[in-house]
C-alpha positions in Angstrom: 18.3 1.2 2.7 19.6 1.8 -0.8 21.9 4.8 -1.1 22.0 6.9 -4.3 25.3 6.8 -6.3 26.5 9.5 -8.6 24.4 8.3 -11.5 21.2 8.3 -9.3 21.9 11.9 -8.1 22.5 13.1 -11.6 19.5 11.3 -13.1 17.1 12.8 -10.6 18.6 16.2 -10.7 18.2 16.3 -14.5 14.6 15.2 -14.2 13.9 18.1 -11.8 15.6 20.6 -14.1 13.6 19.3 -17.1 10.3 19.4 -15.2 11.1 22.9 -14.0 11.6 24.1 -17.6 8.5 22.4 -18.9 6.4 23.9 -16.0 7.6 27.4 -16.9 6.6 26.8 -20.5 3.2 25.6 -19.5 2.6 28.6 -17.1 3.8 30.9 -19.9 1.2 29.4 -22.3 3.8 27.8 -24.5 2.5 24.2 -23.8 -1.1 23.2 -24.0 -2.8 21.2 -21.2 -2.8 17.9 -23.2 1.0 18.3 -23.9 1.7 19.2 -20.3 -0.5 16.3 -18.9 1.9 13.6 -20.1 4.9 15.5 -18.5 3.2 16.1 -15.1 1.8 12.6 -14.8 5.3 11.1 -15.3 6.3 13.3 -12.4 3.5 12.4 -10.0 1.2 15.4 -10.4 -2.5 15.0 -10.8 -5.1 17.8 -11.2 -7.8 16.9 -8.6 -11.2 18.3 -7.8 -10.0 21.3 -5.8 -6.2 21.6 -6.4 -3.2 19.7 -7.8 -2.1 16.5 -5.9 1.5 15.4 -5.9 2.3 11.8 -5.2 5.8 11.2 -3.9 7.4 7.8 -4.4 8.4 5.9 -1.3 10.0 2.7 -2.8 8.7 -0.4 -1.1 7.4 1.9 1.7 10.8 2.5 3.3 11.9 5.9 4.6 14.8 7.2 6.6 14.2 9.7 9.5 16.0 12.4 7.4 13.6 11.8 4.5 10.5 11.9 6.7 11.6 15.2 8.2 12.0 16.5 4.6 8.5 15.4 3.8 7.3 17.2 7.0 9.0 20.4 5.8 7.4 20.1 2.4 4.0 19.7 4.0 4.6 22.8 6.1 6.2 25.0 3.4 4.3 24.0 0.3 1.1 22.5 1.4 -1.4 22.9 4.3 0.7 21.2 7.0 -0.1 17.6 6.4 0.4 14.7 4.0 -1.6 11.5 3.1 -0.3 8.0 3.4 -1.6 6.0 0.4 -2.4 2.3 0.0 0.6 2.2 -2.4 2.9 3.0 0.4 3.5 6.5 -1.0 3.0 10.0 0.4 0.6 12.4 -1.2 0.2 16.2 -0.9 -3.3 17.5 -1.7 -2.8 21.3 -1.9 0.5 22.2 -3.7 0.6 25.2 -6.1 1.4 24.2 -9.6 4.3 26.7 -9.7 5.8 25.3 -6.5 6.0 21.7 -7.7 9.5 22.0 -9.2 10.8 23.4 -5.9 9.2 20.4 -4.1 10.8 18.0 -6.5 14.2 19.7 -5.8 13.7 19.4 -2.1 12.9 15.7 -2.5 16.0 15.2 -4.7 18.1 16.6 -1.9 17.2 13.6 0.3 17.3 11.0 -2.4 13.6 11.0 -3.2 11.4 11.8 -6.2 7.9 11.5 -7.7 9.0 9.6 -10.9 6.4 7.1 -12.3 4.0 7.5 -9.4 1.4 8.1 -12.2 0.9 7.4 -15.9 0.9 4.2 -17.9 4.1 2.8 -16.6 5.4 0.5 -13.9 4.5 2.2 -10.7 6.0 2.2 -7.2 7.0 -1.4 -6.3 5.4 -2.4 -3.0 6.1 -5.0 -0.3 5.4 -6.2 3.2 5.7 -3.3 5.7 7.5 -5.7 8.1 10.1 -6.7 5.5 13.5 -7.5 6.9 12.2 -7.8 10.5 9.1 -10.1 10.4 9.4 -13.2 12.5 7.7 -15.3 9.8 10.0 -14.0 6.9 11.6 -16.5 4.5 13.6 -14.0 2.6 13.9 -10.2 2.8 12.0 -9.0 -0.3 13.4 -5.4 -0.3 16.6 -6.1 -2.4 14.5 -7.5 -5.2 12.1 -4.6 -5.0 15.1 -2.3 -5.4 16.4 -4.3 -8.4 13.0 -4.1 -10.0 12.8 -0.3 -9.2 16.1 0.4 -10.9 15.3 -1.8 -13.9 11.8 -0.3 -14.4 12.6 3.4 -13.9 12.4 5.1 -17.3 12.8 1.8 -19.0 12.6 2.8 -22.7 10.5 -0.2 -23.7 8.0 0.0 -20.9 7.5 3.7 -20.4 4.3 3.8 -22.4 2.3 0.7 -21.5 -1.4 0.1 -22.4 -2.2 1.0 -18.8 -0.7 1.6 -15.4 1.2 -1.4 -14.0 1.7 -2.5 -10.4 4.2 -5.1 -8.9 4.2 -6.4 -5.4 6.8 -8.7 -3.7 6.5 -10.7 -0.5 9.0 -12.9 1.3 7.0 -14.0 4.4 4.9 -17.0 5.2 1.9 -14.7 5.6 1.3 -12.4 2.7 1.1 -8.8 3.9 1.8 -7.3 0.4 -1.5 -8.4 -1.3 0.5 -10.0 -4.2 -2.6 -11.8 -5.5 -4.3 -8.5 -6.6 -1.4 -7.0 -8.5 -0.5 -7.1 -12.2 2.5 -9.1 -11.1 2.9 -10.6 -7.7 6.1 -12.2 -6.6 6.8 -14.5 -3.7 10.6 -14.8 -3.0 12.1 -17.5 -0.8 15.1 -19.8 -0.3 15.0 -23.5 -1.2 16.6 -26.3 0.9 20.0 -25.6 -0.7 19.8 -21.8 0.1 19.1 -20.8 -3.5 17.0 -17.7 -4.0 13.8 -18.6 -5.9 10.7 -16.7 -6.9 7.1 -17.7 -7.7 5.4 -15.5 -10.3 1.7 -14.5 -10.3 0.2 -12.5 -13.2 -3.1 -10.8 -13.9 -4.4 -9.8 -10.5 -6.0 -6.5 -9.9 -9.0 -4.6 -8.6 -10.9 -1.7 -10.3 -13.8 -2.4 -12.6 -12.8 -6.0 -13.2 -11.4 -7.5 -9.9 -9.3 -10.6 -10.5 -7.1 -12.9 -8.4 -3.7 -13.4 -10.0 -2.6 -16.7 -11.5 0.7 -18.5 -10.9 2.5 -18.9 -14.2 6.0 -19.8 -12.9 7.2 -21.5 -9.8 10.8 -21.8 -8.5 12.3 -19.3 -10.9 16.0 -18.8 -10.0 16.5 -15.2 -8.9 19.2 -14.6 -11.6 16.3 -14.8 -14.2 14.0 -12.4 -12.3 14.4 -9.5 -14.7 14.5 -11.5 -17.9 11.2 -13.2 -16.9 9.6 -9.9 -16.0 10.8 -8.5 -19.3 9.2 -11.3 -21.1 5.9 -10.7 -19.3 6.1 -6.9 -20.1 6.8 -7.5 -23.7 3.8 -9.8 -24.1 1.6 -7.2 -22.4 3.1 -4.3 -24.3 2.5 -6.1 -27.6 -0.9 -7.7 -27.1 -2.5 -5.5 -24.4 -5.5 -3.4 -25.6 -4.9 0.3 -26.2 -8.3 1.1 -27.8 -10.2 0.9 -24.5 -8.7 2.0 -21.2 -11.2 -0.1 -19.3 -9.9 -3.3 -21.0 -6.3 -2.4 -21.1 -4.9 -4.0 -17.9 -2.9 -7.2 -18.1 -5.7 -9.1 -16.2 -7.9 -8.6 -19.3 -5.2 -9.9 -21.6 -4.6 -13.0 -19.4 -8.3 -13.7 -19.3 -8.5 -13.3 -23.1 -5.5 -15.6 -23.8 -6.2 -18.0 -21.1 -3.7 -18.8 -18.4 -1.9 -21.5 -20.4 -1.9 -19.4 -23.6 -0.5 -16.4 -21.8 2.2 -18.6 -20.2 3.2 -20.0 -23.6 3.6 -16.5 -25.0 5.8 -15.4 -22.1 7.9 -18.6 -22.2 8.5 -18.1 -25.9 9.6 -14.5 -25.3 11.7 -15.5 -22.4 13.6 -18.1 -24.5 14.9 -15.2 -26.5 16.0 -13.3 -23.4 18.0 -15.9 -21.5 21.6 -14.8 -21.2 20.7 -11.2 -22.2 22.2 -8.2 -20.3 19.1 -8.3 -18.0 20.3 -11.6 -16.6 21.3 -10.9 -13.0 24.7 -12.0 -11.8 25.3 -13.3 -8.2 27.6 -10.3 -7.8 24.9 -7.8 -8.6 22.3 -9.5 -6.4 24.8 -9.5 -3.6 25.7 -5.9 -4.2 22.0 -4.8 -3.9 21.5 -7.1 -0.9 24.4 -5.4 0.9 22.3 -2.2 1.2 19.7 -4.1 3.2 21.9 -6.0 5.6 20.5 -6.1 9.1 21.8 -3.5 11.5 24.1 -4.7 14.3 21.4 -5.3 16.9 22.8 -4.8 20.5 22.0 -8.0 22.4 19.1 -7.3 24.7 17.1 -9.2 27.3 13.7 -10.2 25.9 12.0 -7.8 28.3 9.0 -10.1 28.6 8.7 -9.9 32.4 8.9 -6.1 32.7 6.5 -5.7 29.7 4.0 -8.0 31.4 4.2 -5.9 34.5 3.7 -2.7 32.6 0.7 -4.2 30.8 -0.8 -5.3 34.1 -0.5 -1.9 35.6 -1.8 0.0 32.5 -4.7 -1.6 30.6 -4.6 1.1 27.9 -0.9 0.3 27.2 -1.8 -3.4 27.2 -4.5 -2.9 24.5 -2.0 -1.0 22.4 0.6 -3.8 22.7 -1.9 -6.5 21.9 -3.0 -4.8 18.6 -0.2 -2.6 17.5 3.0 -4.5 18.3 4.2 -7.5 16.2 6.9 -10.1 16.8 10.4 -9.3 15.6 12.9 -11.8 14.3 15.5 -10.7 16.9 14.9 -11.3 20.6 14.4 -8.2 22.7 12.9 -6.2 19.8 9.4 -5.5 18.4 7.7 -4.1 15.3 5.4 -1.2 16.1 2.5 0.1 14.0 1.5 3.7 14.7 -2.2 4.0 13.7 -3.4 7.1 11.9 -7.0 6.1 12.3 -8.3 8.5 14.9 -11.9 9.4 14.8 -12.4 12.8 13.1 -9.2 12.6 11.1 -9.2 11.2 7.5 -7.5 7.8 7.5 -3.9 8.2 6.4 -3.6 11.9 7.0 -0.6 12.9 9.1 0.6 16.4 10.1 4.1 17.8 9.7 4.5 17.7 13.5 3.5 14.0 13.5 6.0 13.2 10.8 8.7 14.9 12.8 7.7 13.0 15.9 7.8 9.7 14.1 11.3 10.6 12.7 12.5 11.4 16.2 11.1 8.1 17.5 12.8 6.2 14.7 16.1 7.7 15.8 15.5 7.4 19.5 14.2 3.8 19.6 15.6 2.3 16.4 18.0 2.7 13.6 16.4 5.7 11.9 14.1 3.8 9.6 10.3 4.1 9.1 7.9 2.2 6.9 4.5 3.1 5.4 2.0 0.3 5.5 -0.7 -0.5 2.9 -3.2 0.1 5.6 -2.1 3.8 5.7 -0.2 3.6 9.0 3.4 4.2 10.0 5.6 1.3 11.1 8.7 1.5 13.3 10.6 -1.8 12.5 13.2 -2.0 15.3 11.9 -1.0 18.7 13.5 -2.5 21.8 10.8 -4.2 23.9 12.1 -2.2 26.9 11.3 1.0 25.0 7.7 0.2 24.1 6.2 2.0 27.1 8.0 5.3 26.7 7.3 5.1 22.9 3.6 4.6 23.7 3.5 7.6 26.0 4.9 9.8 23.3 2.6 8.4 20.6 -0.4 9.1 22.9 0.6 12.8 22.9 0.9 12.8 19.1 -2.4 11.1 18.5 -0.6 8.1 16.9 -1.4 5.5 19.6 -4.9 4.4 18.7 -4.9 0.7 19.7 -7.0 -0.4 16.7 -4.6 -2.0 14.2 -6.5 -4.8 12.5 -9.7 -3.9 14.1 -12.9 -2.4 12.7 -11.9 1.2 13.0 -8.5 0.7 11.3 -10.3 1.6 8.1 -8.6 1.8 4.7 -10.1 4.7 2.8 -9.3 6.6 -0.4 -9.6 10.5 -0.4 -12.9 10.1 -2.3 -15.1 13.0 -3.4 -13.6 15.4 -1.0 -10.5 15.6 -3.2 -10.6 13.2 -6.2 -12.2 14.3 -9.5 -12.9 10.7 -10.4 -14.9 9.9 -7.3 -18.7 9.2 -7.4 -19.1 9.7 -3.7 -17.3 10.9 -0.6 -15.3 8.3 1.5 -14.0 10.2 4.4 -17.4 11.1 6.0 -18.4 7.4 5.8 -15.2 6.3 7.6 -15.7 8.9 10.3 -19.4 7.9 10.9 -18.4 4.3 11.3 -15.5 5.2 13.6 -17.8 7.3 15.8 -20.5 4.6 15.9 -18.1 1.8 16.9 -15.4 3.5 19.0 -15.9 1.4 22.1 -12.7 -0.6 22.4 -14.2 -3.6 24.3 -16.7 -4.1 21.6 -14.0 -3.8 18.9 -11.8 -6.3 20.7 -14.7 -8.7 21.1 -15.3 -8.6 17.3 -11.7 -9.4 16.5 -10.0 -8.7 13.2 -12.2 -7.0 10.7 -11.1 -5.0 7.7 -13.3 -2.3 6.3 -12.1 -0.8 3.0 -13.8 2.2 1.4 -13.5 3.4 -2.2 -15.2 6.5 -3.7 -15.3 5.0 -7.2 -14.7 1.8 -9.2 -10.9 2.6 -9.5 -10.8 0.9 -6.1 -8.0 3.0 -4.5 -9.4 2.0 -1.1 -9.2 -1.7 -2.2 -12.9 -2.3 -1.3 -12.9 -5.6 -3.3 -10.6 -7.2 -0.7 -12.1 -5.8 2.5 -13.8 -8.2 4.8 -16.5 -5.5 4.5 -16.1 -3.5 1.3 -17.8 -0.1 0.7 -18.0 1.4 -2.8 -19.4 4.9 -3.5 -21.8 5.0 -6.5 -23.7 7.7 -8.2 -27.5 7.4 -8.5 -28.9 10.3 -10.5 -26.6 12.7 -8.9 -27.0 11.3 -5.4 -24.3 9.6 -3.4 -25.0 5.9 -2.5 -22.9 3.1 -1.2 -22.7 -0.5 -2.2 -21.6 -3.2 0.3 -19.6 -6.3 -0.4 -18.6 -9.1 2.0 -15.9 -11.7 2.3 -12.9 -10.1 0.6 -9.3 -10.7 1.7 -6.0 -9.6 0.2 -3.9 -12.2 2.1 -3.3 -15.9 1.9 -6.4 -17.7 0.5 -7.2 -14.3 -1.0 -10.8 -13.7 -2.1 -12.9 -11.0 -3.7 -15.9 -9.7 -1.8 -19.5 -10.5 -3.0 -21.9 -7.6 -3.5 -24.8 -7.9 -0.9 -27.4 -6.1 -3.0 -28.8 -2.7 -3.7 -26.9 0.3 -2.3 -27.6 2.5 0.7 -27.5 6.2 1.5 -24.7 7.7 3.5 -27.0 8.2 6.5 -27.8 4.5 6.5 -24.3 3.2 6.5 -23.6 3.0 10.3 -26.8 1.0 10.8 -26.0 -1.3 7.9 -22.6 -2.0 9.3 -24.2 -2.6 12.8 -26.5 -5.2 11.3 -23.6 -7.0 9.6 -21.8 -7.1 12.9 -24.9 -8.4 14.7 -25.2 -11.2 12.2 -21.6 -12.1 12.7 -21.9 -12.1 16.5 -25.0 -14.3 16.4 -23.6 -16.9 14.0 -19.9 -17.1 14.8 -18.4 -20.2 16.3 -15.8 -20.4 19.1 -12.8 -18.3 18.3 -14.1 -17.7 14.8 -13.1 -14.5 13.0 -15.5 -12.5 10.8 -14.0 -13.8 7.6 -14.1 -17.4 8.9 -17.8 -17.0 9.8 -18.6 -15.5 6.5 -16.9 -18.3 4.6 -18.7 -20.9 6.6 -22.3 -19.4 6.4 -22.1 -17.5 3.1 -23.7 -14.2 2.2 -27.4 -15.1 2.6 -27.8 -14.7 6.3 -26.2 -11.2 6.1 -28.4 -10.2 3.1 -31.6 -11.3 4.8 -31.0 -9.3 7.9 -29.6 -6.2 6.1 -32.6 -5.7 3.9 -35.1 -6.6 6.6 -33.5 -3.9 8.8 -33.3 -1.4 6.0 -37.1 -1.9 5.4 
């Protein structure tokens, strides 16, 4: 992990002191709400439906055990004993008191964390693959380049007041787990045959009111030019992006208006003026940042396959967990473990202070003290010895973090919705819970195979409903909550946006509607065919016909 230097410590400490002073002025009535709004948003504080919400930055979803324990203490001391894992790989607190936020930020700074640029019209938290650095299919570890972008973009004077919020994702694996196609900028980093670091650049992806798949505008960019090329993109966006209408202010609208080739020409023209500028990366600087992410010295272990097979044979529940929640590691004898937060009756992504401390303990006991937050709102332990999987599973069971459903129907991505968010048209959490209750039989879930359900409470799409295999969007109909269904979305390779099935449904209807969709899939699927493969083969019509016949 990256370690703060003296400049970093001083920078964050000064931000905390500044925010403390401005909060005192606001509480004393010396600053108006509009004036304070810009300050609080730049420090991650929203005013939600019932209370403030503080979003803590977790750069590229990577935490140390010490940092996670600090987040647990904040949840206990300043909130209601829990935090929320977001789809941006961050941690959110839903109940802090406004007057306590400066103290929270100070506690974060003590463990090299902050909430800077987790909101506002700026470059937000850079995200990546939750398996980065350990994935068996990885071409190049993307985390050093995420860190380079984070340092470059934090309080960048030219890009601190963009037309709209801006999101960057980076992947370095053969299989895209970072959803780069639906980000303002998506980067794929890799090595060529000569070992040179290269990057492919996609621009103009995004969800929300106008979902779009990003377009490739540059292939094989040498890594030394990463920041200058990003700077060229940002300058074009900053100059030509719309500021008169927030619904048309994202870069995806600008790319569509200019056309892919027209946008590329503008960027290349800008980039020609930046080549050789101070933003050009040197090999020394790239290597310096990469040194923070060098692999730990893994003790050589036996692969553990035989003993694992015996444990799975003797304990079917453990076997189910291994099948779904354990992924291959690039080093023999180790595994990558996803700890599911998706337990029926608990809002997806919510974790208690005790669970955070447990995960921190497991990271120390079974790994190298590192934890990841996944886009799917789960925790990941990246370096677990295969021989330790069984004792880890036993402890995770006790902590309600061993649900064997990663990638299955009940591993639902869900925004906080109308229970918390003032922007939501409808509640999301009760819909997720109703679906989990209806389909909690593991054998049925296993038979269905991988299915992503994503739920958003409004068109801002914080639940990424556009790219769910089954997407659910909360809509308002004359003051009543209804839910629109889309099918066929995917954030990964061969990414796609879901198609809306038709008119929306009441909350009470949702479990039956999902059941009908699953019945159609089971009836029509071919041998070994996943839900998404079946949908892409047969199209939306068979689902639409059955859904609305059943609804009638």
